[in-house]
C-alpha positions, 0 to 999 in steps of 0.5 A, a space after each residue: 208629409 208634414 212630419 217630414 217637412 217639420 223634421 227637415 226644418 228642425 234639422 236645418 235650424 240645428 245645423 252648425 256651420 264652421 269656417 273652412 279656409 281654402 288657399 286659391 292660387 288666383 293671382 287676380 283675386 290675390 292682387 285685388 285683396 292686397 290692393 284693398 288691404 293697402 287701401 284700408 291701411 292708407 285710410 287708417 294711417 293717412 286719413 284717420 290718424 294724420 288728417 282727422 286725428 281719429 285718436 283724439 277727443 275734440 272740443 269744437 265750441 270754444 268760449 271766446 273773448 275779444 277786446 279791440 283798440 284803434 289807434 291813430 290821428 288825422 286832421 280833416 277840413 270841415 266846411 264852415 267849421 275849419 280844421 278838426 283833429 280826429 282821434 279814436 274818440 271821434 272815428 271809432 264807433 263804439 270807441 273801444 272794446 267790441 268785436 264789432 266796430 266802425 272806423 270813420 273814413 269819410 263824412 258830409 258836414 253841415 255846419 252851423 245849423 240853428 233851429 228856425 225856418 228854411 226851404 226843405 231840400 229838393 231831394 226830398 220828394 214830399 217837399 216839392 210844391 207849386 203852391 202853399 196848399 201843397 204844404 199843409 201846416 204842421 205836417 212832418 216832411 216824409 223822409 225830410 228834416 222838419 215840420 211844414 209851415 204851410 208855405 211854398 218857397 223858392 229853394 233856388 232858381 229852378 226848384 220850389 219846396 215847402 218851408 219847414 221848421 227844423 235845423 237850418 240850413 237843411 242837411 248837406 248831401 254833397 259827397 266829397 270826391 275823395 275820403 276826408 280821412 285818408 290818413 286812416 289807412 295807417 291807423 292800427 287795430 289791436 285785437 286781443 283774443 282769448 279762447 277757452 276750451 272747457 272740455 280740456 280746461 285749456 286757455 290761450 291768448 293771441 298776444 305774445 307773453 313778453 316783458 317788454 312794455 313797448 312791444 305792442 306799441 312798435 310791432 305790426 302783424 306780419 304773417 312770416 316775420 311777426 305772426 305773434 303781434 295782434 296789431 293790424 294796419 287798416 290798409 293791410 286788412 283791407 288789401 288782404 280782403 281783396 280791396 284798396 283802401 281808397 276804393 272802400 273808404 269813400 262810401 264805406 264797406 264791411 270787412 270780416 276778420 276771422 280768427 281760427 284756432 286749431 290746437 293739438 293739445 298733445 303738443 306743447 301749448 306754444 304751438 297753439 297759435 291763431 290764423 287770421 283771414 280777412 274778407 269783404 262782406 259788403 260795399 257802401 256801408 253807410 253808418 249814417 243810416 242808423 246814426 248821425 253825430 252832432 256837436 252843439 255850442 252856443 254863440 255870444 248871443 246865446 243862440 244854440 247851434 250844431 255841426 252835423 256829420 253824416 258818417 261813412 266808413 269801414 265796419 269790422 266784424 271779428 269772429 272767433 272759431 276753433 277746435 282743440 284735440 287731445 288723445 283719448 282711449 275711446 275715440 282711438 279704440 273706435 277708429 282702430 276698430 272701424 279700420 279692422 272691420 274694413 280689413 274684414 270687408 276686403 276679404 268679403 269683397 274678394 270672396 264675392 268676386 271669387 264665388 260669383 264673378 270668376 270664370 271658375 266660380 263653380 269650382 271655388 264654390 264646391 271647394 269652399 262649401 262642403 257638407 261634413 257627414 259622419 260614416 254610416 256605421 258610426 251613425 248606426 252604432 250611435 243610434 
């Protein structure tokens, strides 16, 4: 028994199977087969070749450099300090050259401050008092503007606050009803961007190669009429982000500028051009949270004064993304090999339908699988 079983097992292992092709006139399965083949062909031509460009090697991590420059001038009235001209050195933070910059559009001015004693602002909770004991001498005012002197004094007819030693009068917190630098909507932002795809040793700049020295001084970006001019008007960028300049300039906000490169290096380099998009990232961006600016001066009596400005404005965050592709034999071979495998999978699917789901599955099974045995006479002679 064991010998017979062992012999049957060895015989099964030593059997050889070869493919047998049977022509079946089953229109439903034939139609399914052609549809699957068309689907694979459409996948190969449409998705792999046209959309994904599976015949190309890609570089999705370009090195990028960004240089920016704001241009424009505006005049604003500073309460207590008269009219003041604002240029790029005043309204841009940092002044030039970064991929993150801040444009001042509004401010609160506290003019002619001098070091001395004065009542703290009633908007500071730690400064409220009813008697001198509430203002221990030498203690700093929490979230305030100076050091307590030990006195509780009248700020106005309705509030009493601790007297402080600091820059007096204390900082003004009255926000203007309209942005004081409304002319900033017509300021221009020049963005120079260079990308380098190291895998292909290919570099490209977003500026137009021209011999006209006045081109960038007179052009403004337009998607249809002037796409090669990287000079953007501030109002256009804000509106492209879905906002109005007047609504954003009062309390400030943050705009994201995305530069997208999609370069097909199998085509001429001139066709590799960036696409720009703008999005609103945040509202009420108060730059004074991390920075206030002050200008200092001496009067004729050698008394030191300063004009303090609390700044509001629009922050621009510039990011660069992109990819480049170029023909390579390895990804092309992989893509075509995968598609050929899908053609084979279409045949497998039709075989499964024919052998297991069709009403005449038993008949097709017998026709497809056949055990070939030599005649007995030849077998005995061979033995």
